[in-house]
C-alpha positions as CSV (number, residue, x, y, z in Angstrom):
1,M,-15.6,-20.0,-0.1
2,I,-18.0,-19.1,-3.0
3,T,-19.0,-21.1,-6.1
4,V,-20.1,-19.4,-9.1
5,H,-20.3,-20.3,-12.8
6,T,-19.0,-19.5,-16.2
7,P,-21.4,-18.4,-19.0
8,S,-21.1,-22.0,-20.3
9,G,-22.1,-23.4,-16.8
10,K,-18.8,-24.7,-15.5
11,S,-18.3,-24.2,-11.7
12,I,-15.8,-21.7,-10.5
13,E,-14.8,-22.0,-6.8
14,I,-13.2,-18.9,-5.3
15,E,-11.6,-19.0,-1.8
16,H,-10.1,-16.3,0.2
17,T,-6.8,-17.4,1.3
18,G,-5.8,-14.5,3.5
19,L,-3.7,-11.4,3.4
20,G,-0.7,-11.5,0.8
21,M,2.3,-9.2,0.3
22,G,1.7,-5.5,0.1
23,G,-1.8,-5.7,1.6
24,N,-3.3,-7.6,-1.3
25,S,-6.1,-10.2,-0.5
26,N,-5.2,-13.5,-2.0
27,F,-7.9,-15.9,-3.5
28,A,-7.6,-19.6,-4.7
29,V,-9.6,-19.8,-7.9
30,R,-10.5,-23.4,-9.1
31,V,-12.4,-24.7,-12.1
32,P,-12.7,-28.4,-11.2
33,E,-14.2,-29.4,-14.6
34,A,-11.2,-27.9,-16.3
35,K,-8.7,-29.1,-13.8
36,F,-7.6,-25.5,-13.5
37,S,-6.3,-23.7,-10.3
38,A,-4.5,-20.5,-9.6
39,T,-3.8,-18.0,-6.8
40,V,-4.8,-14.5,-7.7
41,W,-4.6,-11.1,-5.8
42,D,-7.9,-9.2,-5.2
43,R,-7.3,-6.9,-8.0
44,A,-7.3,-9.8,-10.6
45,I,-10.9,-10.2,-10.0
46,K,-12.5,-7.5,-12.2
47,A,-16.3,-7.1,-13.0
48,N,-17.0,-10.4,-14.8
49,V,-13.4,-11.6,-15.5
50,I,-10.7,-13.3,-13.2
51,D,-7.4,-12.6,-14.7
52,C,-5.1,-15.5,-13.9
53,G,-2.2,-14.4,-16.2
54,K,-2.6,-16.3,-19.5
55,T,-5.9,-17.7,-18.4
56,K,-8.9,-15.3,-18.3
57,I,-12.0,-16.9,-16.6
58,Q,-15.3,-15.4,-17.5
59,I,-17.8,-15.1,-14.7
60,A,-21.6,-15.6,-15.6
61,D,-23.4,-12.2,-15.5
62,S,-25.8,-13.5,-12.9
63,D,-22.8,-14.1,-10.5
64,V,-21.0,-10.9,-10.7
65,D,-22.6,-9.3,-7.7
66,A,-22.0,-12.2,-5.5
67,V,-18.3,-12.2,-6.5
68,T,-17.9,-8.5,-6.1
69,E,-19.6,-8.8,-2.6
70,Y,-17.4,-11.8,-1.5
71,V,-14.2,-9.9,-2.6
72,A,-15.4,-6.8,-0.8
73,Q,-15.9,-8.8,2.4
74,A,-12.7,-10.6,2.3
75,K,-10.7,-7.2,1.6
76,A,-12.6,-5.6,4.7
77,A,-11.6,-8.6,6.8
78,D,-7.9,-8.3,5.8
79,A,-8.0,-4.7,6.3
80,A,-9.1,-5.2,9.8
81,T,-6.2,-7.3,10.8
82,P,-3.7,-5.8,13.2
83,E,-0.9,-6.7,10.7
84,E,-2.6,-4.7,7.9
85,Q,-3.3,-1.8,10.2
86,A,0.3,-1.6,11.3
87,R,1.4,-1.9,7.7
88,R,-1.0,1.0,6.6
89,L,0.2,3.1,9.6
90,R,3.7,2.5,8.8
91,G,3.3,3.6,5.2
92,E,1.6,6.7,6.2
93,R,4.4,7.6,8.6
94,E,6.9,6.9,5.7
95,S,4.9,9.1,3.4
96,L,4.9,12.0,6.0
97,A,8.8,11.6,6.4
98,S,9.3,11.3,2.7
99,R,7.4,14.7,2.2
100,I,9.9,16.3,4.6
101,A,12.9,14.9,2.9
102,G,11.4,15.9,-0.5
103,L,10.7,19.5,0.5
104,A,14.2,19.8,2.1
105,E,15.9,18.7,-1.2
106,A,13.6,20.9,-3.1
107,S,14.6,23.9,-1.0
108,D,18.3,23.1,-1.3
109,D,18.0,22.6,-5.1
110,E,16.1,25.7,-5.8
111,S,18.1,27.9,-3.5
112,N,21.4,26.6,-4.9
113,A,20.2,27.2,-8.4
114,A,19.3,30.8,-7.5
115,W,22.7,31.2,-6.0
116,E,24.4,30.0,-9.1
117,R,22.3,32.3,-11.2
118,G,23.7,35.2,-9.1
119,A,20.4,35.8,-7.4
120,E,21.5,35.7,-4.0
121,K,18.6,37.6,-2.5
122,Q,16.3,34.9,-4.0
123,C,17.9,32.1,-2.1
124,F,16.7,33.5,1.1
125,A,13.1,34.1,-0.3
126,I,13.1,30.5,-1.6
127,R,14.2,29.1,1.8
128,A,11.6,31.1,3.7
129,Q,8.8,29.8,1.4
130,Y,10.0,26.3,2.0
131,D,10.5,26.9,5.6
132,A,6.8,27.3,6.2
133,K,6.0,24.2,4.2
134,L,8.6,22.2,6.1
135,D,7.3,23.5,9.5
136,A,3.8,22.3,8.6
137,A,5.2,18.8,7.3
138,H,7.2,18.4,10.7
139,A,4.0,19.4,12.5
140,A,2.0,16.6,10.7
141,L,4.7,13.9,11.5
142,R,4.7,15.1,15.2
143,E,0.9,14.8,15.2
144,F,1.1,11.4,13.7
145,D,3.6,10.1,16.2
146,A,1.6,11.5,19.0
147,A,-1.4,9.7,17.8
148,H,0.4,6.5,16.9
149,P,3.4,6.0,19.3
150,E,3.4,2.3,18.6
151,V,4.6,3.0,15.0
152,L,7.6,5.1,16.1
153,A,8.4,2.5,18.9
154,T,8.4,-0.3,16.4
155,I,10.8,1.8,14.0
156,N,13.0,2.5,16.9
157,Q,13.2,-1.2,18.0
158,E,14.1,-2.1,14.3
159,R,16.8,0.4,14.1
160,E,18.2,-0.7,17.5
161,A,18.1,-4.4,16.4
162,A,19.9,-3.4,13.2
163,M,22.5,-1.7,15.2
164,Q,23.0,-4.5,17.4
165,R,23.4,-6.9,14.4
166,L,26.0,-4.6,13.0
167,I,28.0,-4.4,16.3
168,N,27.8,-8.0,16.8
169,S,28.9,-8.9,13.2
């Protein structure tokens, strides 16, 4: 916990309470003299203001660096947790898979549009252009899966569990 002050001298207690949803670091903010408390995400603590929704708490200029450092250390600690690392890796894999789906859809859309315009020869050229991009995207996903087999194993376990729930229901 860190205790800093408002420009008028009131104490502000900021306590890191852990990792929240979506990889955000959570903080409890209390101003005991004002009988105020709130829980905020790391992005609510900006420069010299803590944004608690309707209430904005000004931080004394002399304490801004200390607050910035405290928040940075808390975020670094949260980022180092196995849960956060797994969440980030899962997101990276989903991004790679989405890129493949997006390229395939764009290839189909552009090729179909060319066909409907009567430019049949263009259909093949369009698909060939996308084939190289799709090959690269598939290779990136394969490289990711080889480097992080635990991510794919978790996804496969979740799919299997979902299938079992479906079968058993």
